C-alpha positions as CSV (number, residue, x, y, z in Angstrom):
1,M,0.0,0.0,0.0
2,S,1.3,3.5,-0.8
3,E,1.9,6.2,1.8
4,Q,-1.2,8.0,0.4
5,E,-3.4,4.9,0.7
6,L,-2.1,4.3,4.2
7,I,-3.0,7.7,5.5
8,E,-6.4,7.7,3.7
9,R,-7.2,4.4,5.5
10,Y,-6.0,5.9,8.7
11,N,-8.1,9.0,8.3
12,E,-11.2,6.8,7.6
13,A,-10.5,4.7,10.7
14,W,-10.2,7.9,12.9
15,N,-13.6,9.2,11.6
16,A,-15.1,5.8,12.2
17,H,-13.6,5.7,15.7
18,D,-12.2,2.3,14.8
19,L,-9.4,1.6,17.3
20,D,-8.5,-1.8,15.8
21,A,-8.2,-0.3,12.3
22,I,-6.1,2.6,13.6
23,A,-3.8,0.4,15.7
24,S,-3.3,-2.0,12.7
25,L,-1.6,0.9,10.8
26,H,0.8,1.7,13.6
27,A,4.4,0.4,14.0
28,D,5.0,-1.3,17.3
29,D,7.2,1.5,18.5
30,I,4.9,4.3,17.3
31,V,5.1,7.7,19.0
32,F,2.0,10.0,19.2
33,H,3.1,13.5,20.1
34,N,0.5,16.3,20.2
35,Y,2.8,19.4,20.5
36,S,-0.1,21.8,20.9
37,A,-1.7,19.9,23.8
38,G,1.6,18.8,25.4
39,E,0.6,15.1,25.1
40,R,2.9,12.3,24.2
41,A,2.4,8.5,24.1
42,E,5.0,5.9,23.1
43,G,4.5,2.3,22.0
44,A,1.5,0.7,20.4
45,E,-0.6,0.0,23.6
46,A,0.0,3.5,25.1
47,V,-0.9,5.2,21.8
48,R,-4.0,3.0,21.5
49,E,-5.2,4.0,25.0
50,H,-4.4,7.7,24.3
51,I,-6.5,7.6,21.1
52,A,-9.3,5.8,23.0
53,Q,-9.2,8.6,25.6
54,I,-9.6,11.2,22.8
55,F,-12.7,9.4,21.6
56,R,-14.1,9.2,25.2
57,N,-13.5,12.9,25.7
58,S,-14.9,13.9,22.3
59,P,-17.3,11.1,21.2
60,D,-18.4,13.1,18.1
61,I,-14.9,14.2,16.9
62,S,-14.4,14.1,13.2
63,F,-11.8,15.3,10.7
64,R,-12.1,16.7,7.2
65,G,-9.0,16.5,5.1
66,R,-7.9,19.7,3.4
67,R,-4.5,18.8,1.8
68,L,-2.3,15.8,1.8
69,Y,1.4,16.1,0.9
70,V,3.0,12.7,0.2
71,S,6.6,11.7,-0.4
72,E,8.5,8.5,0.1
73,G,8.5,7.8,3.9
74,L,6.6,11.0,4.9
75,V,3.1,12.3,4.7
76,V,1.8,15.7,5.9
77,N,-1.9,16.0,6.4
78,E,-3.8,19.3,6.8
79,W,-7.2,18.9,8.4
80,T,-10.1,20.6,10.1
81,A,-11.6,18.9,13.1
82,T,-15.1,19.3,14.7
83,A,-16.2,18.2,18.1
84,T,-18.7,19.2,20.8
85,R,-17.2,20.5,24.1
86,D,-19.3,21.8,26.9
87,G,-22.4,21.8,24.7
88,R,-20.7,24.0,22.0
89,K,-19.8,22.7,18.5
90,L,-16.2,23.7,17.8
91,E,-14.0,23.6,14.7
92,W,-10.2,23.9,14.5
93,D,-7.4,23.4,12.0
94,G,-4.3,21.3,12.3
95,I,-1.5,19.4,10.7
96,D,-0.3,15.9,11.2
97,V,3.2,14.8,10.2
98,F,3.6,11.1,9.6
99,P,7.0,9.4,9.1
100,I,6.3,6.0,7.6
101,A,8.5,2.9,7.5
102,D,7.8,-0.7,6.3
103,G,4.2,0.3,5.5
104,K,3.4,1.4,9.0
105,I,3.1,4.8,10.8
106,K,6.1,5.4,13.0
107,R,5.0,8.7,14.4
108,K,2.0,11.0,14.5
109,D,3.2,14.5,15.3
110,V,0.2,16.8,15.8
111,Y,0.1,20.6,15.5
112,S,-3.4,21.9,16.1
113,G,-5.2,25.1,16.7
114,F,-7.6,23.7,19.3
115,G,-6.6,26.5,21.6
116,V,-8.2,28.9,19.2
117,A,-11.1,26.8,18.1
118,R,-14.1,28.5,16.4
119,E,-17.6,28.0,17.6
120,I,-19.7,26.9,14.6
121,G,-23.2,26.3,16.0
């Protein structure tokens, strides 16, 4: 599977909140680092639990892709997220940087504008 196909599947799994599908695309030694939130998880099990907590905190979170930049071993994904927090529907933009090796995601480095989320309804 190409890098683009890998990330397209990954994005679909996130929007489906499918932890098994998400985890199947991670390398065993994956690192999930959300620089904007100051959150970091290392290793497949820790990353899976971190993502599960994101889904528990924001059960309606979804992502809309804006741009995808693909080269061998690296994908940069621009997205817009929506979620409900404290009864307010919010939207914010972000970027994920994905180093890829042997057909698996090695890292998910997140840079998001959640801190300046826009209320949309």
